[in-house]
OpenMM code with the backbone's topology and positions (N, CA, C; nanometers):
from openmm import Vec3, app, unit

residues = "UNK UNK UNK UNK UNK UNK UNK UNK UNK UNK UNK UNK UNK UNK UNK UNK UNK UNK UNK UNK UNK UNK UNK UNK UNK UNK UNK UNK UNK UNK UNK UNK UNK UNK UNK UNK UNK UNK UNK UNK UNK UNK UNK UNK UNK UNK UNK UNK UNK UNK UNK UNK UNK UNK UNK UNK UNK UNK UNK UNK UNK UNK UNK UNK UNK UNK UNK UNK UNK UNK UNK UNK UNK UNK UNK UNK UNK UNK UNK UNK UNK UNK UNK UNK UNK UNK UNK UNK UNK UNK UNK UNK UNK UNK UNK UNK UNK UNK UNK UNK UNK UNK UNK UNK UNK UNK UNK UNK UNK UNK UNK UNK UNK UNK UNK UNK UNK UNK UNK UNK UNK UNK UNK UNK UNK UNK UNK UNK UNK UNK UNK UNK UNK UNK UNK UNK UNK UNK UNK UNK UNK UNK UNK UNK UNK UNK UNK UNK UNK UNK UNK UNK UNK UNK UNK UNK UNK UNK UNK UNK UNK UNK UNK UNK UNK UNK UNK UNK UNK UNK UNK UNK UNK UNK UNK UNK UNK UNK".split()
positions = [
    Vec3(7.8188, -2.1484, 1.3756),
    Vec3(7.8423, -2.2484, 1.4765),
    Vec3(7.7977, -2.1904, 1.6101),
    Vec3(7.7264, -2.2665, 1.6847),
    Vec3(7.6806, -2.2254, 1.8160),
    Vec3(7.7970, -2.2394, 1.9118),
    Vec3(7.8319, -2.1313, 1.9809),
    Vec3(7.9501, -2.1343, 2.0665),
    Vec3(7.9385, -2.2372, 2.1767),
    Vec3(7.8176, -2.2645, 2.2248),
    Vec3(7.8036, -2.3613, 2.3322),
    Vec3(7.8229, -2.5043, 2.2811),
    Vec3(7.8271, -2.5239, 2.1481),
    Vec3(7.8441, -2.6574, 2.0936),
    Vec3(7.9823, -2.6768, 2.0322),
    Vec3(8.0670, -2.5771, 2.0383),
    Vec3(8.1985, -2.5920, 1.9800),
    Vec3(8.2820, -2.6865, 2.0657),
    Vec3(8.3795, -2.7558, 2.0057),
    Vec3(8.4573, -2.8552, 2.0791),
    Vec3(8.5216, -2.8009, 2.2062),
    Vec3(8.5671, -2.6782, 2.2055),
    Vec3(8.6320, -2.6212, 2.3228),
    Vec3(8.5365, -2.5948, 2.4380),
    Vec3(8.4065, -2.5954, 2.4105),
    Vec3(8.3087, -2.5645, 2.5141),
    Vec3(8.2280, -2.6849, 2.5594),
    Vec3(8.2633, -2.8053, 2.5145),
    Vec3(8.1873, -2.9241, 2.5515),
    Vec3(8.1951, -2.9515, 2.7008),
    Vec3(8.2994, -2.9080, 2.7644),
    Vec3(8.3169, -2.9328, 2.9068),
    Vec3(8.2379, -2.8347, 2.9942),
    Vec3(8.1775, -2.7332, 2.9339),
    Vec3(8.1030, -2.6346, 3.0107),
    Vec3(7.9841, -2.6994, 3.0795),
    Vec3(7.9533, -2.6497, 3.1964),
    Vec3(7.8405, -2.7033, 3.2712),
    Vec3(7.7090, -2.6676, 3.2034),
    Vec3(7.6066, -2.7419, 3.2377),
    Vec3(7.4725, -2.7153, 3.1849),
    Vec3(7.4308, -2.5741, 3.2236),
    Vec3(7.4602, -2.5339, 3.3458),
    Vec3(7.4236, -2.4006, 3.3936),
    Vec3(7.4887, -2.2932, 3.3065),
    Vec3(7.6154, -2.3103, 3.2734),
    Vec3(7.6869, -2.2136, 3.1899),
    Vec3(7.6278, -2.2091, 3.0501),
    Vec3(7.5928, -2.3243, 2.9953),
    Vec3(7.5324, -2.3284, 2.8623),
    Vec3(7.3969, -2.2589, 2.8615),
    Vec3(7.3164, -2.2844, 2.9639),
    Vec3(7.1852, -2.2201, 2.9726),
    Vec3(7.2008, -2.0692, 2.9858),
    Vec3(7.2937, -2.0263, 3.0720),
    Vec3(7.3185, -1.8828, 3.0879),
    Vec3(7.3622, -1.8203, 2.9561),
    Vec3(7.4463, -1.8900, 2.8808),
    Vec3(7.4937, -1.8402, 2.7511),
    Vec3(7.3777, -1.8270, 2.6529),
    Vec3(7.2906, -1.9275, 2.6474),
    Vec3(7.1754, -1.9236, 2.5575),
    Vec3(7.0774, -1.8133, 2.5970),
    Vec3(7.0550, -1.7955, 2.7271),
    Vec3(6.9650, -1.6895, 2.7739),
    Vec3(7.0231, -1.5528, 2.7379),
    Vec3(7.1537, -1.5368, 2.7549),
    Vec3(7.2194, -1.4098, 2.7206),
    Vec3(7.2063, -1.3811, 2.5716),
    Vec3(7.2295, -1.4825, 2.4881),
    Vec3(7.2161, -1.4655, 2.3435),
    Vec3(7.0725, -1.4298, 2.3056),
    Vec3(6.9770, -1.4998, 2.3658),
    Vec3(6.8353, -1.4733, 2.3366),
    Vec3(6.7972, -1.3325, 2.3795),
    Vec3(6.8464, -1.2891, 2.4947),
    Vec3(6.8156, -1.1543, 2.5448),
    Vec3(6.8722, -1.0472, 2.4513),
    Vec3(6.9969, -1.0631, 2.4110),
    Vec3(7.0612, -0.9644, 2.3231),
    Vec3(6.9922, -0.9607, 2.1873),
    Vec3(6.9605, -1.0779, 2.1323),
    Vec3(6.8925, -1.0822, 2.0025),
    Vec3(6.7509, -1.0249, 2.0144),
    Vec3(6.6843, -1.0493, 2.1270),
    Vec3(6.5516, -0.9916, 2.1497),
    Vec3(6.5595, -0.8399, 2.1552),
    Vec3(6.6606, -0.7855, 2.2224),
    Vec3(6.6769, -0.6397, 2.2263),
    Vec3(6.7020, -0.5836, 2.0864),
    Vec3(6.7858, -0.6513, 2.0093),
    Vec3(6.8159, -0.6060, 1.8737),
    Vec3(6.6894, -0.6067, 1.7874),
    Vec3(6.6220, -0.7218, 1.7826),
    Vec3(6.5010, -0.7315, 1.7013),
    Vec3(6.3903, -0.6425, 1.7571),
    Vec3(6.3814, -0.6343, 1.8891),
    Vec3(6.2790, -0.5517, 1.9527),
    Vec3(6.2932, -0.4054, 1.9175),
    Vec3(6.4162, -0.3566, 1.9116),
    Vec3(6.4355, -0.2157, 1.8761),
    Vec3(6.3864, -0.1902, 1.7339),
    Vec3(6.4134, -0.2835, 1.6434),
    Vec3(6.3654, -0.2700, 1.5062),
    Vec3(6.2132, -0.2793, 1.4989),
    Vec3(6.1565, -0.3808, 1.5636),
    Vec3(6.0121, -0.4009, 1.5552),
    Vec3(5.9364, -0.2856, 1.6211),
    Vec3(5.9898, -0.2319, 1.7292),
    Vec3(5.9252, -0.1156, 1.7927),
    Vec3(5.9330, 0.0064, 1.7003),
    Vec3(6.0462, 0.0236, 1.6340),
    Vec3(6.0601, 0.1358, 1.5402),
    Vec3(5.9618, 0.1215, 1.4243),
    Vec3(5.9459, -0.0003, 1.3730),
    Vec3(5.8512, -0.0228, 1.2636),
    Vec3(5.7085, 0.0017, 1.3113),
    Vec3(5.6762, -0.0456, 1.4327),
    Vec3(5.5413, -0.0246, 1.4879),
    Vec3(5.5146, 0.1245, 1.5079),
    Vec3(5.6138, 0.1968, 1.5562),
    Vec3(5.6006, 0.3412, 1.5770),
    Vec3(5.5786, 0.4121, 1.4432),
    Vec3(5.6566, 0.3734, 1.3431),
    Vec3(5.6410, 0.4314, 1.2098),
    Vec3(5.5019, 0.4031, 1.1538),
    Vec3(5.4554, 0.2793, 1.1694),
    Vec3(5.3224, 0.2432, 1.1183),
    Vec3(5.2133, 0.3228, 1.1890),
    Vec3(5.2251, 0.3371, 1.3213),
    Vec3(5.1236, 0.4116, 1.3967),
    Vec3(5.1218, 0.5586, 1.3558),
    Vec3(5.2390, 0.6163, 1.3345),
    Vec3(5.2426, 0.7571, 1.2945),
    Vec3(5.1958, 0.7738, 1.1501),
    Vec3(5.2260, 0.6768, 1.0641),
    Vec3(5.1807, 0.6841, 0.9247),
    Vec3(5.0283, 0.6758, 0.9175),
    Vec3(4.9688, 0.6000, 1.0097),
    Vec3(4.8225, 0.5877, 1.0137),
    Vec3(4.7576, 0.7023, 1.0918),
    Vec3(4.8414, 0.7924, 1.1417),
    Vec3(4.7946, 0.9084, 1.2182),
    Vec3(4.7153, 0.8672, 1.3426),
    Vec3(4.7545, 0.7571, 1.4039),
    Vec3(4.6885, 0.7128, 1.5268),
    Vec3(4.7299, 0.8042, 1.6412),
    Vec3(4.6325, 0.8554, 1.7107),
    Vec3(4.6585, 0.9386, 1.8283),
    Vec3(4.5575, 0.9039, 1.9340),
    Vec3(4.5929, 0.8788, 2.0526),
    Vec3(4.7302, 0.8588, 2.0967),
    Vec3(4.7847, 0.7265, 2.0417),
    Vec3(4.9157, 0.7178, 2.0364),
    Vec3(4.9781, 0.5959, 1.9859),
    Vec3(4.9579, 0.4863, 2.0910),
    Vec3(4.8974, 0.3748, 2.0514),
    Vec3(4.8712, 0.2685, 2.1487),
    Vec3(5.0015, 0.2056, 2.1980),
    Vec3(5.0165, 0.2029, 2.3280),
    Vec3(5.1395, 0.1485, 2.3872),
    Vec3(5.1493, -0.0026, 2.3695),
    Vec3(5.0360, -0.0679, 2.3525),
    Vec3(5.0339, -0.2137, 2.3389),
    Vec3(5.1144, -0.2605, 2.2178),
    Vec3(5.1238, -0.1773, 2.1138),
    Vec3(5.1968, -0.2200, 1.9943),
    Vec3(5.3445, -0.2445, 2.0251),
    Vec3(5.3976, -0.1714, 2.1232),
    Vec3(5.5388, -0.1892, 2.1586),
    Vec3(5.5588, -0.3182, 2.2375),
    Vec3(5.4634, -0.3505, 2.3235),
    Vec3(5.4702, -0.4774, 2.3957),
    Vec3(5.4608, -0.5950, 2.3007),
    Vec3(5.3689, -0.5837, 2.2036),
    Vec3(5.3560, -0.6901, 2.1038),
    Vec3(5.4817, -0.7015, 2.0187),
    Vec3(5.5437, -0.5873, 1.9876),
    Vec3(5.6680, -0.5894, 1.9096),
    Vec3(5.7787, -0.6611, 1.9868),
    Vec3(5.7857, -0.6388, 2.1179),
    Vec3(5.8873, -0.7049, 2.1992),
    Vec3(5.8595, -0.8543, 2.2143),
    Vec3(5.7325, -0.8904, 2.2259),
    Vec3(5.6968, -1.0334, 2.2327),
    Vec3(5.7341, -1.1020, 2.1011),
    Vec3(5.6998, -1.0368, 1.9903),
    Vec3(5.7343, -1.0916, 1.8589),
    Vec3(5.8866, -1.1042, 1.8465),
    Vec3(5.9598, -1.0053, 1.8960),
    Vec3(6.1061, -1.0096, 1.8903),
    Vec3(6.1601, -1.1277, 1.9702),
    Vec3(6.1040, -1.1519, 2.0889),
    Vec3(6.1497, -1.2637, 2.1724),
    Vec3(6.1226, -1.3971, 2.1028),
    Vec3(6.0057, -1.4094, 2.0420),
    Vec3(5.9714, -1.5336, 1.9714),
    Vec3(6.0624, -1.5519, 1.8504),
    Vec3(6.0827, -1.4455, 1.7750),
    Vec3(6.1710, -1.4528, 1.6580),
    Vec3(6.3141, -1.4867, 1.6999),
    Vec3(6.3597, -1.4267, 1.8090),
    Vec3(6.4951, -1.4537, 1.8574),
    Vec3(6.5105, -1.6012, 1.8907),
    Vec3(6.4122, -1.6569, 1.9599),
    Vec3(6.4204, -1.7983, 1.9959),
    Vec3(6.4199, -1.8861, 1.8713),
    Vec3(6.3318, -1.8563, 1.7752),
    Vec3(6.3292, -1.9345, 1.6518),
    Vec3(6.4610, -1.9208, 1.5752),
    Vec3(6.5177, -1.8014, 1.5736),
    Vec3(6.6447, -1.7823, 1.5036),
    Vec3(6.7573, -1.8591, 1.5715),
    Vec3(6.7581, -1.8619, 1.7042),
    Vec3(6.8616, -1.9372, 1.7761),
    Vec3(6.8441, -2.0875, 1.7547),
    Vec3(6.7188, -2.1321, 1.7480),
    Vec3(6.6939, -2.2735, 1.7162),
    Vec3(6.7412, -2.3016, 1.5733),
    Vec3(6.7118, -2.2079, 1.4827),
    Vec3(6.7584, -2.2217, 1.3448),
    Vec3(6.9105, -2.2273, 1.3367),
    Vec3(6.9766, -2.1446, 1.4169),
    Vec3(7.1225, -2.1452, 1.4203),
    Vec3(7.1763, -2.2774, 1.4720),
    Vec3(7.1069, -2.3355, 1.5703),
    Vec3(7.1521, -2.4628, 1.6263),
    Vec3(7.1337, -2.5764, 1.5265),
    Vec3(7.0239, -2.5736, 1.4488),
    Vec3(6.9982, -2.6807, 1.3529),
    Vec3(7.0644, -2.6561, 1.2170),
    Vec3(7.0791, -2.5319, 1.1811),
    Vec3(7.1399, -2.4947, 1.0533),
    Vec3(7.2494, -2.3931, 1.0843),
    Vec3(7.3621, -2.4419, 1.1442),
    Vec3(7.4661, -2.3489, 1.1899),
    Vec3(7.5241, -2.2662, 1.0761),
    Vec3(7.5448, -2.1374, 1.1034),
    Vec3(7.6060, -2.0537, 1.0000),
    Vec3(7.7489, -2.0991, 0.9720),
    Vec3(7.7819, -2.1011, 0.8463),
    Vec3(7.9170, -2.1383, 0.8040),
    Vec3(7.9624, -2.0334, 0.7043),
    Vec3(8.0898, -2.0094, 0.7048),
    Vec3(8.1388, -1.9188, 0.6021),
    Vec3(8.2674, -1.9722, 0.5439),
    Vec3(8.2882, -1.9380, 0.4196),
    Vec3(8.4052, -1.9793, 0.3460),
    Vec3(8.4984, -1.8587, 0.3393),
    Vec3(8.6195, -1.8730, 0.3902),
    Vec3(8.7143, -1.7612, 0.3926),
    Vec3(8.7446, -1.7095, 0.2521),
    Vec3(8.7344, -1.7965, 0.1525),
    Vec3(8.7611, -1.7541, 0.0156),
    Vec3(8.6500, -1.6656, -0.0395),
    Vec3(8.5292, -1.6813, 0.0127),
    Vec3(8.4152, -1.6025, -0.0345),
    Vec3(8.3856, -1.4830, 0.0545),
    Vec3(8.4289, -1.4856, 0.1778),
    Vec3(8.3996, -1.3780, 0.2713),
    Vec3(8.2713, -1.4053, 0.3489),
    Vec3(8.2467, -1.3242, 0.4485),
    Vec3(8.1325, -1.3447, 0.5376),
    Vec3(7.9997, -1.3225, 0.4665),
    Vec3(7.9851, -1.2113, 0.3981),
    Vec3(7.8553, -1.1756, 0.3402),
    Vec3(7.8102, -1.2760, 0.2338),
    Vec3(7.8913, -1.3072, 0.1329),
    Vec3(7.8444, -1.4059, 0.0342),
    Vec3(7.8168, -1.5439, 0.0969),
    Vec3(7.8940, -1.5803, 0.1995),
    Vec3(7.8750, -1.7104, 0.2635),
    Vec3(7.7439, -1.7184, 0.3407),
    Vec3(7.6997, -1.6080, 0.3968),
    Vec3(7.5809, -1.6097, 0.4823),
    Vec3(7.4543, -1.5607, 0.4120),
    Vec3(7.4624, -1.5294, 0.2836),
    Vec3(7.3472, -1.4727, 0.2132),
    Vec3(7.2288, -1.5695, 0.2111),
    Vec3(7.2528, -1.6976, 0.1858),
    Vec3(7.1423, -1.7948, 0.1837),
    Vec3(7.0773, -1.8043, 0.3207),
    Vec3(7.1582, -1.8057, 0.4243),
    Vec3(7.1038, -1.8146, 0.5597),
    Vec3(7.0207, -1.6904, 0.5925),
    Vec3(7.0592, -1.5747, 0.5409),
    Vec3(6.9814, -1.4539, 0.5679),
    Vec3(6.8401, -1.4660, 0.5120),
    Vec3(6.8258, -1.5329, 0.3986),
    Vec3(6.6923, -1.5532, 0.3409),
    Vec3(6.6106, -1.6518, 0.4248),
    Vec3(6.6758, -1.7540, 0.4771),
    Vec3(6.6058, -1.8513, 0.5625),
    Vec3(6.5530, -1.7821, 0.6875),
    Vec3(6.6377, -1.7051, 0.7549),
    Vec3(6.5951, -1.6365, 0.8771),
    Vec3(6.4883, -1.5315, 0.8477),
    Vec3(6.5004, -1.4618, 0.7367),
    Vec3(6.3984, -1.3635, 0.6992),
    Vec3(6.2647, -1.4320, 0.6743),
    Vec3(6.2693, -1.5498, 0.6137),
    Vec3(6.1473, -1.6262, 0.5911),
    Vec3(6.0832, -1.6659, 0.7243),
    Vec3(6.1662, -1.7043, 0.8222),
    Vec3(6.1149, -1.7393, 0.9554),
    Vec3(6.0415, -1.6198, 1.0154),
    Vec3(6.1007, -1.5012, 1.0071),
    Vec3(6.0373, -1.3811, 1.0626),
    Vec3(5.9074, -1.3508, 0.9886),
    Vec3(5.9070, -1.3648, 0.8571),
    Vec3(5.7856, -1.3408, 0.7792),
    Vec3(5.6767, -1.4420, 0.8161),
    Vec3(5.7139, -1.5681, 0.8284),
    Vec3(5.6186, -1.6718, 0.8677),
    Vec3(5.5581, -1.6412, 1.0044),
    Vec3(5.6412, -1.5998, 1.0988),
    Vec3(5.5908, -1.5632, 1.2314),
    Vec3(5.4972, -1.4424, 1.2233),
    Vec3(5.5225, -1.3525, 1.1328),
    Vec3(5.4351, -1.2363, 1.1148),
    Vec3(5.2976, -1.2801, 1.0650),
    Vec3(5.2955, -1.3767, 0.9738),
    Vec3(5.1677, -1.4304, 0.9272),
    Vec3(5.0920, -1.4953, 1.0432),
    Vec3(5.1627, -1.5773, 1.1204),
    Vec3(5.0992, -1.6447, 1.2341),
    Vec3(5.0496, -1.5425, 1.3358),
    Vec3(5.1288, -1.4396, 1.3596),
    Vec3(5.0877, -1.3327, 1.4508),
    Vec3(4.9567, -1.2691, 1.4038),
    Vec3(4.9426, -1.2490, 1.2741),
    Vec3(4.8209, -1.1911, 1.2182),
    Vec3(4.7015, -1.2825, 1.2431),
    Vec3(4.7213, -1.4127, 1.2272),
    Vec3(4.6150, -1.5089, 1.2525),
    Vec3(4.5743, -1.5124, 1.3985),
    Vec3(4.6724, -1.5131, 1.4872),
    Vec3(4.6448, -1.5135, 1.6318),
    Vec3(4.5761, -1.3831, 1.6721),
    Vec3(4.6212, -1.2728, 1.6181),
    Vec3(4.5591, -1.1434, 1.6466),
    Vec3(4.4120, -1.1461, 1.6054),
    Vec3(4.3834, -1.2086, 1.4922),
    Vec3(4.2448, -1.2226, 1.4486),
    Vec3(4.1626, -1.3042, 1.5470),
    Vec3(4.2208, -1.4134, 1.5965),
    Vec3(4.1510, -1.4960, 1.6955),
    Vec3(4.1209, -1.4173, 1.8224),
    Vec3(4.2187, -1.3395, 1.8660),
    Vec3(4.2012, -1.2584, 1.9876),
    Vec3(4.0857, -1.1609, 1.9699),
    Vec3(4.0704, -1.1099, 1.8497),
    Vec3(3.9636, -1.0124, 1.8223),
    Vec3(3.8367, -1.0765, 1.7668),
    Vec3(3.8231, -1.2103, 1.7823),
    Vec3(3.7004, -1.2787, 1.7452),
    Vec3(3.6827, -1.3062, 1.5967),
    Vec3(3.7922, -1.3013, 1.5206),
    Vec3(3.7828, -1.3292, 1.3778),
    Vec3(3.8376, -1.4693, 1.3485),
    Vec3(3.8205, -1.5134, 1.2285),
    Vec3(3.8674, -1.6426, 1.1816),
    Vec3(4.0201, -1.6404, 1.1679),
    Vec3(4.0874, -1.7475, 1.2159),
    Vec3(4.2335, -1.7542, 1.2102),
    Vec3(4.2842, -1.7501, 1.0665),
    Vec3(4.2306, -1.8366, 0.9800),
    Vec3(4.2779, -1.8443, 0.8411),
    Vec3(4.2506, -1.7132, 0.7674),
    Vec3(4.1314, -1.6577, 0.7870),
    Vec3(4.0989, -1.5300, 0.7225),
    Vec3(4.1920, -1.4189, 0.7666),
    Vec3(4.2241, -1.4163, 0.8966),
    Vec3(4.3159, -1.3147, 0.9489),
    Vec3(4.4566, -1.3376, 0.8972),
    Vec3(4.4945, -1.4635, 0.8891),
    Vec3(4.6267, -1.4978, 0.8377),
    Vec3(4.6404, -1.4510, 0.6928),
    Vec3(4.5365, -1.4768, 0.6143),
    Vec3(4.5392, -1.4387, 0.4723),
    Vec3(4.5297, -1.2881, 0.4511),
    Vec3(4.4791, -1.2166, 0.5521),
    Vec3(4.4693, -1.0713, 0.5380),
    Vec3(4.5967, -1.0006, 0.5837),
    Vec3(4.6983, -1.0789, 0.6204),
    Vec3(4.8257, -1.0193, 0.6610),
    Vec3(4.8763, -0.9268, 0.5498),
    Vec3(4.9284, -0.8144, 0.5890),
    Vec3(4.9820, -0.7194, 0.4916),
    Vec3(4.8752, -0.6616, 0.4028),
    Vec3(4.7545, -0.6515, 0.4566),
    Vec3(4.6397, -0.5973, 0.3826),
    Vec3(4.6110, -0.6796, 0.2578),
    Vec3(4.6542, -0.8062, 0.2598),
    Vec3(4.6403, -0.8967, 0.1443),
    Vec3(4.7045, -0.8377, 0.0194),
    Vec3(4.8057, -0.7558, 0.0395),
    Vec3(4.8736, -0.6877, -0.0707),
    Vec3(5.0123, -0.7493, -0.0903),
    Vec3(5.0332, -0.8249, -0.1973),
    Vec3(5.1632, -0.8890, -0.2199),
    Vec3(5.2796, -0.7892, -0.2243),
    Vec3(5.2559, -0.6705, -0.2762),
    Vec3(5.3622, -0.5707, -0.2825),
    Vec3(5.4027, -0.5254, -0.1418),
    Vec3(5.3028, -0.5087, -0.0542),
    Vec3(5.3306, -0.4723, 0.0858),
    Vec3(5.4094, -0.5841, 0.1547),
    Vec3(5.3685, -0.7090, 0.1312),
    Vec3(5.4386, -0.8226, 0.1915),
    Vec3(5.5819, -0.8300, 0.1391),
    Vec3(5.6022, -0.8018, 0.0109),
    Vec3(5.7373, -0.7987, -0.0449),
    Vec3(5.8201, -0.6892, 0.0232),
    Vec3(5.7615, -0.5696, 0.0385),
    Vec3(5.8329, -0.4597, 0.1047),
    Vec3(5.8690, -0.4980, 0.2486),
    Vec3(5.7771, -0.5618, 0.3179),
    Vec3(5.8020, -0.6051, 0.4551),
    Vec3(5.9110, -0.7121, 0.4589),
    Vec3(5.9093, -0.8020, 0.3608),
    Vec3(6.0122, -0.9065, 0.3526),
    Vec3(6.1503, -0.8454, 0.3328),
    Vec3(6.1584, -0.7449, 0.2496),
    Vec3(6.2860, -0.6761, 0.2285),
    Vec3(6.3317, -0.6093, 0.3578),
    Vec3(6.2381, -0.5467, 0.4299),
    Vec3(6.2703, -0.4835, 0.5574),
    Vec3(6.3239, -0.5874, 0.6561),
    Vec3(6.2568, -0.7027, 0.6659),
    Vec3(6.3024, -0.8085, 0.7565),
    Vec3(6.4413, -0.8564, 0.7170),
    Vec3(6.4649, -0.8713, 0.5877),
    Vec3(6.5957, -0.9159, 0.5413),
    Vec3(6.7042, -0.8151, 0.5806),
    Vec3(6.6726, -0.6867, 0.5668),
    Vec3(6.7696, -0.5827, 0.6043),
    Vec3(6.7956, -0.5810, 0.7557),
    Vec3(6.6988, -0.6239, 0.8342),
    Vec3(6.7165, -0.6329, 0.9792),
    Vec3(6.8052, -0.7528, 1.0147),
    Vec3(6.7849, -0.8634, 0.9461),
    Vec3(6.8558, -0.9881, 0.9768),
    Vec3(7.0027, -0.9821, 0.9321),
    Vec3(7.0310, -0.9172, 0.8210),
    Vec3(7.1676, -0.9163, 0.7661),
    Vec3(7.2745, -0.8662, 0.8642),
    Vec3(7.2563, -0.7518, 0.9307),
    Vec3(7.3614, -0.7095, 1.0241),
    Vec3(7.3859, -0.8101, 1.1370),
    Vec3(7.2782, -0.8740, 1.1831),
    Vec3(7.2942, -0.9760, 1.2874),
    Vec3(7.3799, -1.0909, 1.2345),
    Vec3(7.3515, -1.1372, 1.1135),
    Vec3(7.4290, -1.2479, 1.0583),
    Vec3(7.5731, -1.2078, 1.0290),
    Vec3(7.5954, -1.0844, 0.9907),
    Vec3(7.7338, -1.0373, 0.9715),
    Vec3(7.8083, -1.0415, 1.1046),
    Vec3(7.7394, -1.0007, 1.2113),
    Vec3(7.7977, -1.0084, 1.3454),
    Vec3(7.8320, -1.1537, 1.3801),
    Vec3(7.7394, -1.2461, 1.3533),
    Vec3(7.7637, -1.3881, 1.3799),
    Vec3(7.8824, -1.4365, 1.2964),
    Vec3(7.8876, -1.3970, 1.1701),
    Vec3(7.9990, -1.4359, 1.0837),
    Vec3(8.1318, -1.3820, 1.1325),
    Vec3(8.1307, -1.2583, 1.1829),
    Vec3(8.2545, -1.2013, 1.2387),
    Vec3(8.2994, -1.2810, 1.3607),
    Vec3(8.2042, -1.3212, 1.4441),
    Vec3(8.2394, -1.4023, 1.5611),
    Vec3(8.2985, -1.5355, 1.5187),
    Vec3(8.2451, -1.5933, 1.4109),
    Vec3(8.3006, -1.7196, 1.3603),
    Vec3(8.4419, -1.6998, 1.3068),
    Vec3(8.4614, -1.5908, 1.2348),
    Vec3(8.5904, -1.5661, 1.1706),
    Vec3(8.6977, -1.5200, 1.2682),
    Vec3(8.6586, -1.4315, 1.3596),
    Vec3(8.7576, -1.3678, 1.4465),
    Vec3(8.7551, -1.4157, 1.5914),
    Vec3(8.6469, -1.4793, 1.6293),
    Vec3(8.6280, -1.5177, 1.7685),
    Vec3(8.5438, -1.4135, 1.8404),
    Vec3(8.4782, -1.4566, 1.9471),
    Vec3(8.3863, -1.3680, 2.0180),
    Vec3(8.4594, -1.2499, 2.0830),
    Vec3(8.5731, -1.2772, 2.1451),
    Vec3(8.6456, -1.1707, 2.2154),
    Vec3(8.6928, -1.0625, 2.1184),
    Vec3(8.7547, -1.1026, 2.0077),
    Vec3(8.8053, -1.0057, 1.9103),
    Vec3(8.6911, -0.9248, 1.8485),
    Vec3(8.5803, -0.9920, 1.8157),
    Vec3(8.4655, -0.9228, 1.7563),
    Vec3(8.4085, -0.8205, 1.8533),
    Vec3(8.3924, -0.8611, 1.9785),
    Vec3(8.3395, -0.7702, 2.0802),
    Vec3(8.4325, -0.6503, 2.0992),
    Vec3(8.5621, -0.6742, 2.1012),
    Vec3(8.6576, -0.5643, 2.1175),
    Vec3(8.6557, -0.4702, 1.9973),
    Vec3(8.6441, -0.5243, 1.8769),
    Vec3(8.6402, -0.4405, 1.7567),
    Vec3(8.5153, -0.3524, 1.7574),
    Vec3(8.4008, -0.4105, 1.7924),
    Vec3(8.2749, -0.3368, 1.7860),
    Vec3(8.2472, -0.2488, 1.9073),
    Vec3(8.2874, -0.2944, 2.0260),
    Vec3(8.2490, -0.2238, 2.1481),
    Vec3(8.3659, -0.1749, 2.2324),
    Vec3(8.4879, -0.2007, 2.1883),
    Vec3(8.6048, -0.1580, 2.2643),
    Vec3(8.6474, -0.2644, 2.3638),
    Vec3(8.7617, -0.2418, 2.4207),
    Vec3(8.8177, -0.3358, 2.5181),
    Vec3(8.7551, -0.3085, 2.6537),
    Vec3(8.7078, -0.4142, 2.7162),
    Vec3(8.6473, -0.4009, 2.8496),
    Vec3(8.7548, -0.3717, 2.9532),
    Vec3(8.7215, -0.2824, 3.0410),
    Vec3(8.8106, -0.2551, 3.1531),
    Vec3(8.7777, -0.3532, 3.2621),
    Vec3(8.8807, -0.4127, 3.3203),
    Vec3(8.8584, -0.5098, 3.4278),
    Vec3(8.8021, -0.4411, 3.5501),
    Vec3(8.6930, -0.4960, 3.6021),
    Vec3(8.6347, -0.4434, 3.7249),
    Vec3(8.7039, -0.5095, 3.8432),
    Vec3(8.7470, -0.4288, 3.9365),
    Vec3(8.8187, -0.4864, 4.0506),
    Vec3(8.7417, -0.4656, 4.1767),
] * unit.nanometer
topology = app.Topology()
chain = topology.addChain("A")
for resn in residues:
    res = topology.addResidue(resn, chain)
    for name in ("N", "CA", "C"):
        topology.addAtom(name, app.Element.getBySymbol(name[0]), res)
């Protein structure tokens, strides 16, 4: 459930809702960006690229921002739900596959756009994603799924316990600034 759409928050101003959505998008972008930058760094070192091109980190952050926005749109249209009898993880498992598919789809599109930028055919570049290796794409899909799962568990905890309790459990109690 999107917190800005819950019954208790309907009275919130448009400005507050926008600020809340921007904050969520920023935090999710940082989370996904850290993963995507780590994967890009690993790929560059595995390919023995020297010096490591800094542009890959910028592209990883752009991809993270786009994925974050698509995931938040997905959350708004397909709100996460959990059944207390089943627990958070079994309840959100189907949604984790949907979000992982979104990230994989964006990766394919990114490959096509990258091809266009470098003067190649969009469809050909799209089809060459993952070196046209189904096993590589499967491995990447598993990696994306493992990235998405902790985020969805966090969302499920917020649904089950509330945002304040979840934040306090994970990050400690905030000290009031005076």
